[in-house]
Every structure is written in structure tokens, then in C-alpha cells.
C-alpha angles and dihedrals in degrees: 000000000000092000094049092044091048091052092051091050091048093050092046089051093045094052092047094048095047089054093043094048092055095050092045092053091050089049090050093050090051098044109022091225114164090207088058092048092049090049091047092055088043091057092045089052091048091050090051091047093053089051089053091051091052091047090050093050091050094048093046090064093067116120121256117269133197088258091049105027094171093054131236102288093122092058086086086067093052093054091047088053089050087054092057090051092051091047091050098047107027096034110026105032093040090054091050092050091049089050090052090049093049094048088064092046104048098178113146128223108281105162130059092357093176092058103074094046092048093047093048094050091050090047091051090054093049093046090048088057091051091045091050090053092051092049092048092051093044092051089062090066103020094081112176096337121121116246091250092052091045092054092044097045105032111118093200103073100198100078097045090047093050091044093054093043093050092045089049091046092054092047090046090053091051091050090049091048088051093050095044093044095051091045091053090047097047103023087228115130092205090083089056089051091049093051090050092050091051089053090051094050091047094052093046090051093049091046090052091051091048092048092050093049096044092045089059090052092049092051089054130262128213128226121291117262093256094050091045092054089047091053092048090051090048093051096048101035095087134059092250094081128043096190145333113261094190136332138191132190132195134181108236087184138339092284102031127074125187118212122194119180140168108209136187112239133187120251112284128204095218143013088244091061090049092049091052090051092051092047089052091051091050091050091053090049093053091046091051097043111018094191089063093099102147111057130172117184120187114195120213141156111259119227125184090211093052092046090051089052090052099244094114093217142069115284093236091056100039120101112263117256121242093247091052091050092050092049091055096053117102114261094018 
């Protein structure tokens, strides 16, 4: 559901931004407003970013290969990180440069004065539609989380990226409308430069937030506390496992979680009995957390003494240490 919802939000944002970018460029050519130019480049960057998100989602669906045995799910994180770079450079830095240039050329808007205001109002309406779509799709998976927590903890990067982009686009349009409106009212181009600078600072800030969050996903994040607790209950709820010795989880992609656990098991009469027990544990994990698709269970015999020593396994089953092996060799 999150993938489909993300795609709908991306397409809605892409269509809106393409139309907005064209009208903004026309307004810039007619008026020479730096705010309109900054917003034009902003919309072009956003359109390119949505294209990158769609490409990342498509490439992430490729099947696993011997070279990439866990598949390509995390490629969505890579493209989301590229989006933050594009937003920072093509959007934010360009707007700041244009603001600096306009500050030294304080000419007001003399021709077609009605054009920028009309274009900005229409753009605000289109962006509001795109933002509404992103909010609607996000609410289907956000649950009771706050918006800040949703953006920070979401494993699928598309919806948080589109949400931040659309939110930034709306604020940027308001800043542009402020700069253009004050320039038209006063005839002083410094207001236009100020609006452009506000857009640049906004885009740089959003790009930094996106980079920080996607970097965390690229490095690898484990399961949320609720999912982790559900997995632990699934492992220990049957007679096959006495306790969890240690366990680690890792998102291989937004919809694929890897679970690796060493568990203490009771003595078994045969390997077949042990295998059936491990299969039952894996089935319970998948039923409790469906995205846990890659599961590795290592059975062991738990020992309090070994756990105290830090080996995490029983002394009879642990690998012998080098010193012990040397002591057992003849002539040592």
C-alpha cells in the first residue's frame, strides 16, 4: 500500500510541477522577476526529483542476482538521496545566487505586472492539490504518528520526500508572492531579491533534512520497537525455542526486513525435529511481521555460564579458542 500510495503522490506532484514550471518560466520571461526565475528552477528540480523517485522505484523491483543476493530494494534510498542533492544544488544554491545577483540589480517589475501574481496564485492552487494527495496517501500508513515522526521513521522514502517537497513548494510560492507583491507595491527590486533569498534558504534547509534522513536509511536501520517486540514474541511463543540469545534486524528495502537470531533450543532427538521447530518459528515470525521475508535462525544450547562469559552460547557448542586448541596438541 505504501508503494502504490507513494507512486500516486509522485505522479500527482510530477504533473503539477511540470505545468507550474512552464507557467513560471513564461512569467519570468515577461517580467524578469528573480523570484519567478528561482521558482521556475525550483519546479524544474522538483519535476526531475519526482522522475528520479519513479526510476528508483522501478529499479528497486529487479530480482536478486548472485552479485546482489538480497535484491535491489535499497536502491530507492539511493535515488531519494540524489533527490536531496539536486534540491540543494539546482534549487537552493541557484536561488541564493539569483538573490545575490538581483540585490545588485534592484530594477523593479515594469512590464506585465499582473502576470507574476496570477501565475503564483494558480501555482499555489496546483501545489495545494499535489500536497493534498501526498497527505491523503500518507495518512493511510501514518497511523497515530506525528508528521515529524512519520517523516523521520518512514522506511519508504517516496512519501516523506514528496511531502517535504510539496510543503517547501507551497512556502516557496508564498515567499515569491511576498517578494513580487512588495516589489510591485514599492517599485523596489530588493523585495524581489529578498523573496528569492528566502526561497533559497528554504530549499537548502529541506535538502539537508532529506539528506540526513535518507543517509540513515542507506546506512541500514533495524525494525521499529513494535515490530521487534512482535518478532520476539513470535520466536518465544512456542515450545521450539527456550529463549533468544541475541537477534538483529535490518531493512533490505522499504518492504523487506531481514531477521537474524541465535536462539536457545531444548535438546532434540534428531536433526529433522530441530528443522521442523525452526520452520515453525519462521512461520510465526512471518505471520506476526509480514515484511520479515529474509529470516536466519541459528539454534544453540543456552548456558548461563557462557552468557556471563560473553560467548552467547553453551561452552560445549562454542567454537574452541586458539589457546585451548594449542593446549590440546601433543607436545604443547
